[in-house]
N, C-alpha and C positions, 0 to 999 in steps of 0.2 A: 420890369427889372428881372434879370436872370438870377436863378438860385444856384447856378453851377459854380464850383469852386474856382478861384483864380490860380491856385497852385495845386499840384498833386501832392499826395501824402508821401511819407518816407517808409521804406521797408527795412526791417531789422531781421537778421538771422541770429537767433539768440542761443548760444551754447549753454546748457544747464549743468554740465558735468555728469558724473557717472550715476547719480541717484540720490545722494544725500543733499538736501536743500542747503546745508551749511557749506557745501563746496561750490555753490553758485558764486559768480563774481559780482562785485558791486555794480559793474557796468550792466550785467544781465538783469539784476534786480531793478535798476533805474529804467532800463528799456521797457521792461514788462509794465512797471508802474505808469509809465508815460504813454503807453500805447492805447489807441482807440479800439484796436482789433487784436485779439489773441488767437492765433491759428496754430493748430497742431495736427499731426498725422495720427491716425489710429486704424486698427483693424475693424472688421465689420461688427465686432461686438461693441464698438464705440468707446472702449476704455483707452486711455492714453497715459503711458508712463511719463511722458514729457509734462503733461498737464499736472499729474500728481506731484511731480517734483516742484513745480512752480506755484502750486495751488495757493499757498499763503500770501503770495504777492499779487494774485489776480483780484481786482476789486469789483465791487458791484457797479453795474453800468457799462462795463466793457463788453464789446461784442465778441462772442466766441465763434470761431469757424472750425468745425471738425472736418479735416480732410481725410475722408474714409477710403482706405484702399479697397478696391473691388475684389481683390483676391490676394492670398498670401502664399500660395503654392503655385508651381508652374503647370497648372492644368486649367485650361480655358477653351471655350468655343469661339473666342474672338478670332476674326479672319486674319488678324496680324499676329496671332499667337500671344504668348505671355508678354513679350516685349511690346507688341502692339497695344495690348490692353493697358499696360502701364503708361505708355506714351499718351494714350487718350486720357487716362486719369490725371497725369501731370499737367496736360494742357488744360483740362477742365478746372483743376485746382488753381493753376496760375491765373486763369480767367476770373475765378472767384475773388482772388486777392487783388487782381488788377482793378476790379470794379470798386473795391474799397479805396485803393490808392488814387484812382481817378476822382473819387468823391472827396479827396483831401484828407483822408484818414491815415493815421500812422498805424502800420501793421507790424506786429512782432510774431515771427514764426518760431515756435519753440523747437529745440532739437536736443535730444539726449547727447551727452558727451560733447563733441565739437561739431559745429554745423558742416564743416568740410571734411569730416573723417567718417566715411561710409554713412553719411547722414541723409535723410530724406530732403532736408532743406535745400541741398545743392541743386536739386531738380527745379525748385522754384527760382533759385538764384540765376540759373542759366536762362530762364525764360523771362525774368523780370528786371534783373539788375541793370541791363543796358537801357531800360526805359524809365527807371525811377531812381531817385536818390537812395542809396543802399549802404547800410553798415552791417558788417558781420562781427559778432562778439564771440571770441573764442571761448571754449570750455575745456575742462579737464577731460581728457580722453579715457576710454576704458583701459587703454594700454597702461597709462600712468597709474590709474586706480588699481589695476591688477598688481603691478609691481609694488605699489605701496602696501597693499594687503598681504602680499607674500613676504615683504620685508627683504627683498633681494634686488640688487642692482640689475638694470636691464643691460647697460653698456658701460664699458670703461675703456679708457685709453684709446686704442685704435680699433676697437670692436665696432662692427656695424650691426644695425637692427633691421630685420626684415619683417614686414607686416604682410600677412598672407590671408586671403579669404579662404575659409574651409570649403567653399564651393568649387574650388579648382579641381581638375581631374586628379586621380590618385597618383599617377606617375609624375605629374607636375608638382604636386605637393611634396612628394618624396625628394625630387631633385632640388627644390628650393630649400627644404629643411636640411638636407645633407650639406648644402653649400653655405648655410647661414652660420654666423657667429651666435648672435642672439636672435630670437624670433618670437612673434606673437601670431597665433592663428585665431582669426575672428570667425564669428558666425558658426558656432558649433551646432548644437541641437542635432538635427538629423544627419549632419556630416561627421559626427563624433567618431563613429566606428572607422570611417575612412581615414580621418585625421590620425587616429591612434595607430592604425596599420602603417600609415606613411611615416610616422615618427619611429616606429619599430624598424621599418625597412631602412630608414636613414641612420639607424644606430643611435637615435637620440631619445628613445622612450624613457630611459632611466633619468634623464635630465629634465624631463618635461613636468611642468606644474599646471595645476588646474585652478581656475578662479571662476566662480559663479556669482553673479549679482553683486559685484564689488560695491560696497557702501550702500547696499540696499537690504531690505528685509529678506531673510532667507539666504544670506551670503554663505558661501562654502568654498574652502580652499584645500589643497592637498596635492600629493603626487598624482599625476594623471593616470598612471598605470593602474591604480586601484579604483578608478571611477567606473561605476556601472553605466553602460551606454544608455539604457532606457531612462536614466534619471537626469540626463543632461538637457537643459533648456537652451533656447536660442541665445539668451543673454549670458554667455559663458565664453571664456577664452582659454587657449592653451599657451603657455609661456615657456620659452627656453631662456632662462636668465643668463646674465654674464657668466662666462667660464672662469673669470680671473680669481675670484675669491675661493672657488672650489678646486682650483688646480695649482695655485701659486703657493705650494707648500713643499717642504722637504719630504722625500719618500721615507716611509717608516723604516725601511731596511737601509740603514746608513752604510753598512758594510758593502752592500751591493752598489749603492750610489757611488761610493769611493772607488769601487772596482771599475766602474765605467769611465772614471776620470772626469766626471761631470758633476761637480758639487754646486754649480750655479744653475739658475733656471734656463740659461741659454749657453751652457758650457759646450765645448767641442772636444771630441777625441781625435787626435791627429792620426795621420796615416801610419806612423810608426808605432803608435800605441794601441791600435784597434785590436790586433790579434791578442796581445797580452791582456787587454781589458776583457775580451770575450772569454779567454781562458779563466779569468778570475770570476766573471759573472756566472759561468757555467756551473760553479759549485754552489750557487745560491738559487735553487729552483723553488719557485713559489707557485702553488696552484692558484689559478685566477682566470681572468678573461683575456689573457694575452693573445695577440695575433700579429702577423706580419702582413701588411698591405703594400704591394709594390705599385707605386703611383707614377704614371707618365705625365710629365708637365708640359708636353708639347715642345715645339722648337724654341720657345722664348718666354715661358712663364705665364703669368696671370691671365692675359687675354685668351690664351689657348687652352686653359684648364676646363675640363668638364665639371659640371656641378658635383658629380660623384667623387671625382678626384679632389676637388676643393674641400668637400666634406671630410674625406679621409685624412687630409693634411691637418684640418682644423681639429679633428677628434683625437689625433695621435698624442701619446705621451712623449714619444721620442721620434725624432727625424734622423734617419741615417742615409748618407749619400756622399757622392762626389761633391766637394765643397762648392764648385761652380754652380751645380744644380741646387744645392741647399740655399745658396744666396738668392735664388728666385722666389723662395718661400718666405713670406713675412714672419718675423719673430713674434711669438705669442708668449705671454707670461706663463710660467709653469711648464713650458714645453722644452725638452732637452734636445740639443742638436749635436750630432756626432759626424763631423766632416772628415773626409779622408781623400787620398790621392786617387786618380782615375785608373790605377793599375793594381788595385787590391780588391777586386770584385768578390772573390771567394771569402776573404777575411771579413769584408763588409757584410756579406750575407750571413756568415756564421755569427757575427756580433749581433746582428738584428734578431736572428732566431733565438739566441741566448737571452736577449732582453725579453722577448716574448715568452720564453719559458718561465720567467719570473713574474708573469702576469702583466707585463707592459704592453700597451698598444703601440706598435711600431709601424711607421711609414718609411719604406725605403724609397727614396726620391730618385727618379730616373728622368733623363731627358727624353723627348719625343714619346714614342710608344715603348713601354718597358719590355715588350716582347720582341722588338725588332733591334737586334744588335745592342741590347741593353741589359738591365739588371735582372729581369724576370728569370731568365735561364740560370743565372748564377745563384739566385735564391732557391729556386726549385731543385737545382742540382745538390746543394748542401742540405736542403730540407728532406731529400730522399734518404738521408742517413737515418738509421734507427733511432738515434738520439733525439731527432726532431719529428718523429712520426706523429706525435699528438699536437704539434704546433699548427694552428690554422694558418694557411697562407692564401691570400687572394691577390689577383693581378687585375689592376684597373687600366683600361686602354687610354692611350693618349694620341694626339695628332702626330704621326710620324713625319720625319723630315721630307720623305719623298712626296707625301700628299700635300704638305705645306708648300714645298717648292713647286709642285705641279700646278697648284691653284694660282700661285703668283705668276706663273709663266703662261697659263691658259688651261690646257687639258692634254698634256703630252702622254698621260697614262690612260687615255681613253680606250685603249685596246689592251691586249695581253702584254704583260711586262714581267721582267725578272729583276729581283733585288739582290745585289751582290756587294759585299764589302771588299775593298781593295787592300785592306790591312792584312799583312802577312805575319802579324804577331801571334795569331792563334791557328793559322793554317799556312802551309807552304805556298809560295807563289805559283808553283806548277799547277796546283789545284785551282787557284784563282784563274790562271790563264786558260785552262781547259774549260772552265765554266763560262768564261767570257766567249770563247770560240763557239761553244755549243749553243749558248743563248743568241749570239749574233747570227749563227747559221740558221736558227729557227725564226729569224726576223722579229725577235722580241725587242720592245723598247727596254732599255737598261737603266735602272736607277742605281747609281754607284755611290755607296756610302764610304766614309773614311778614305777618301782618295789620296790624301797626303798629310804629312806632318813635318815637324822640324827634323825628325830622324828618318822619315821616309819621303824621299824627294823624287824617286825615279819611276814609281809605279804608274803614274798618270801617263807619262811618255810611252812606256811599254804598252799600256792598255790602248792608247791611241794608235800605235803602230799595228797592233794585232787587229783592232777593229777596222782599220783602213784596208785590211786584206779582204774583208767581207762586207764593208759598207762603202757607199759612195762618198767622195770628199765633201759633197754638199749636205750630207746628213746633218740635220739640226741637233745641236747640243746645248742644253740649258745649263748654265752655271749659276747656281743659286747659293749665295753666301749670306750667313747670319740672318736667315729668314725670320722675320718678326722682331729682330733686334735693331739696335740703333745704327748699325752699319750695313743694313740690308742692301743687297745688290743682286738683281736678277737680270740676266741678259742671255741672249741666244746667239751662238756662233756656229760656223761650219765646223764639222769634225776635223777637217784638214787644218783649220786655224786655231784649234784648241791649244792654248799655251799652258804647259804644266806649271810654269812659274807663278801663275796667278791663282793656283789651287792650293788650299790648305785644309786643315781638319774641320773648319767651319763651313766648308763648301760641300754641296751635294751636286753631282752631275747626273743629268738625264740625257741619255743618248737615244735619239729617235730611231724608229724603224724605217723601212723603205717607204712607208706610207705617211710618216710624220710630216706635217706642214709647218712652215714658219712664215707668217703673213704680217706685213706692215699695215696697220689700220690707219684710219683717217687722222687720228691724233698723234701719229708717228710711233706708236708703241707696237713692238713686235709681239704677236700672240702665236704661241706654239700649240699645236693640237694634233692628235692622232685619231683618224676616223675609226668609228666603231665597226664599220663594214670592211672586210678584207677581200680583195679580188680573188676569184676562183682560179686555181691553177698557178698561183704565184707564191713563191717562198724564197726568202733571202734576196740577194742582189741580182739584178738582171745580168 
């Protein structure tokens, strides 16, 4: 008669919560009590935090399996390196548990926090769950425990929460923290100095909280900026709580708030009131950490934003900009919005700088890249006045329309090119025409901004006539309209077939050089590109 079991055992991944046994779930206690084998991971010293949490529920007669990590730092002589050493360990640990399961025993693998949240159990689950009946019992995560100990909400309303391992590279940490609403950085310890520097670079250090050993002996909480790096253990987290409770308040300076015309949290100053509001605000100067950040939103908003720009928009007290561009930015409680017409750039810049003089953090919202036919120049021009000499101004890059359109079309800007605005609102047409001739004679690809509007309907036709004097009729022209938007249209036509009637302010034109190619690919799509190599001895049209 065989002694082998007729059925295999059951595997449990048991979440124990952050450290206090009273935070274990009823399901976790039952799974531990009913298991034949209690398994837990530990370092080479043999002690296990997971076992200490569950200790009062482990009974005599249960088999205990210590799954001892062979190393805890990334130094090893294993031929596969650190990852190879861990893979071997996980395979051996899984084989140990499989032997018990094959013998018909129920196995409970203990995990601090939640088994699937940066937990060691997940490596057992990947190797065993497809072979054995498995149940995972969730636990209270260190994230929830930290927020509870701080007494501050993590997220509210439309805020998002970003969870980040502190082991990421410094620049990646900075980018993710800058773009986050709320965030938790895990695995501090040796990474603390790097994480602190990333928080500071992202402009979030003052908001950061520190939690060490939540719901465990030796618990410590407080502002992260004041924590000594050498005192930080592995079981600690950095928390950026919800912004809402800290920002959704009326400004202390009621007179200044009324001067801006924004008495609500998402109020708007209209185009006709911006200059007057700026004049009133100018008389209320407050020393503080005010600054102006000019932010490029790319051609169509959120998908095109860089993490740095996303962070600047989230951190701002006030958003100032052309209403169409402001509409691309989600509303945030406590943040004031000042929209205006697209023809009051100087007034808008002055208004933003005056807000910053009062200590407000101001984001001037621009489309595309703010330094390309956009708001950066207007802000810097006004900021050059003595009145604003001490107001910090930063310009953050964005994806400009020419690059966005070129990517959609292929690579028409693959060689030298010139960027020219066809708008004669700020410079005479004679200047534009001369620049078009000069660039065309040099055989440069041309990226033409602001080609037409309701009040400017003839410039595209004139530009086509001028260019046909220097370019072949078959020269490819990319018409890119509303790139990234709901009405996106990108197509390539011959220069001779360019119809001014289909061009408006939402269109960007890219006129090819003598070398630019337009090729129809197998899927029927036309791809336009300009070779990087230019023939020797050739310039302009043959």
